[in-house]
C-alpha positions as CSV (number, residue, x, y, z in Angstrom):
1,M,25.5,-11.3,17.6
2,V,29.3,-12.0,16.9
3,I,29.8,-12.7,20.4
4,L,27.0,-15.3,20.0
5,L,28.0,-16.6,17.0
6,A,31.5,-17.3,18.4
7,L,30.1,-18.9,21.7
8,L,28.2,-21.5,19.6
9,S,31.0,-22.2,17.4
10,K,32.8,-23.0,20.3
11,G,30.7,-25.0,21.9
12,I,30.5,-22.8,25.0
13,I,26.9,-22.4,24.7
14,K,24.5,-25.1,23.4
15,L,21.9,-24.5,20.7
16,E,19.4,-25.8,23.1
17,M,20.1,-23.1,26.0
18,I,19.0,-20.0,23.6
19,D,16.6,-22.2,21.8
20,D,13.5,-21.0,24.0
21,I,14.3,-17.6,24.1
22,A,15.0,-17.3,20.3
23,K,11.8,-18.7,19.2
24,F,9.8,-16.3,21.6
25,L,11.8,-13.3,20.6
26,L,10.9,-14.3,16.6
27,D,6.9,-15.0,17.5
28,H,7.0,-11.7,19.3
29,L,9.1,-10.0,16.6
30,A,6.4,-7.7,15.1
31,I,5.9,-6.0,18.6
32,F,9.5,-4.6,18.3
33,F,8.5,-2.6,15.2
34,I,5.2,-1.2,16.1
35,Q,7.0,2.3,18.1
36,P,9.5,3.0,15.3
37,G,6.6,2.5,12.8
38,I,4.4,5.1,14.7
39,S,7.4,7.6,14.8
40,L,8.0,7.3,11.0
41,V,4.1,8.1,10.8
42,N,4.3,10.7,12.8
43,N,7.1,12.1,11.5
44,L,6.3,11.6,7.7
45,D,6.2,15.3,6.9
46,L,9.9,15.6,8.3
47,L,10.9,12.7,6.3
48,K,9.0,14.1,2.9
49,E,10.9,17.7,3.1
50,E,14.3,15.6,3.2
C-alpha cells in the first residue's frame, strides 16, 4: 500500500489505471471476510478458553 501511495503521489501510476480494479475489490470486499469469519466461529471454544 505504501508503494502504491508513493507511485500515485509521484504520478507514475494514474488513478484511472487502478480505478476499475479498486471499485471491483471494494464491491466484493465482504467475500474476503467469509472464510476468516467461519474459522472464528469454528474455533470459538478455543477463543473462549484464552
